[in-house]
N, C-alpha and C positions, 0 to 999 in steps of 0.2 A: 494510479490504480488502473488495472486492466480489466475491462468489462467486455465479455463476449457472450452473446445469446442469453442475456439476463442472468449471467453468472459473473462472479467476481473472483479474481485470482488472489489467493491467500497463501501464506507461508507458515509452516510450523517452525517456531524458533528453537534454537539449540538449548536455550534456557527454559524452554517449556511454553506452551500456549501458541495459539494461532493469531496472526495479525495480517493487516494489509502491508505488503512490503514497504519498508521505510528506511530512513537513515539520517545522517547528519550532513550539514553543509560544511565543506572544508574551507579553510581560509582562502580568500580571493576567488571564490567560486560562487556563481549566481545560484539562487535557489532552483531555478529551472535546470541548470546543468547538473546540480546535485541530484535532483529527482531522476533524471535520465540515467546518470551514472549509478546511483544506488539501485535502481530498478534492474539494470543490466547485471550488476554484481550479484544481486540476490536471486534473480530469476533466469538469467541467461538470455533474456529478451530485450532487444533494443526497441524503445518506443519513441513516438513523436507525441509531445504534449498537446492536448486539445482542451485547454481550459481548466480552471479551478473548480473542483466539486465542493470543497468545504475548507474552512479554516477554523481551528479550535485551539484554545489554550489547553495544554496537557498538565494536569495536576497530579497524575498518578505516581510520580516520583518526587517526594517532598524536597529532595536535595537538588533537583534540576527542573525548574519550571521552564518548559519549552513551548513553542508554538508549532503546531502541525498544519501543513498545507497539503491537501489531497488533490492531486491532478488526475484528470482522465487521460489515459495513455492509449495511443493507437499503435498496434504492433507493426513494426517495420521489418524486423528480421530476428534471427536467433532461434535456438531450440530451448524449450522450457526445461530447466534444471535448477535445482536448489544450489545456492552458494552463499557466501558471506555468513550472516547470522542465522541462516535458515537450513533446516535439515531436509525439508521436503516442501514442494509447492504443488498447488492444484486449483482447479476451478471448482467453485461451489455455487449452486443455484442461490439466488438472493433469498429464496424462500426456505433454504436449509443450510444456513451458515453455522459452523461449529462455534462453541464458546470462544470469544475473542479475549486476548490478554489485556488489551488496552481499552479503557472506557471510551476514549474518543473514536477508536475504530468502530465500536458499537454504535455510536452516534451517527457516523457516516453510513453504516449499513442500514440503520433504521431510516435515515433520510432517503437512501436509494430504494428501499422497499416501498416507501410512501410515494415517491415521485417517479420511480422507474429509472433505469440506467441511462436513458438517453437525455 
């Protein structure tokens, strides 16, 4: 996830709802490489990972139990633009985040609101 000036970058999904940009790990890909690749595909921004922010089990899809790992990203290059599963992307103040599609994204935002983005 990309945090700048107490704001978090979110994307509006093509199937509806806002989320922290995310994706799946491809076969023979590390979770870190997947995070960087998915973030660039969905936002146009290349990031360097700067530690894990949170890890949660995702129970929102009863047919696919997954584990989410949220990394802090530091912008390296690229112009912000929506891609992949997202129709639009934008920064939102942590104090004014839209309704999020995934319950675990809400957990992460609540954690950031309580502890601060740093």
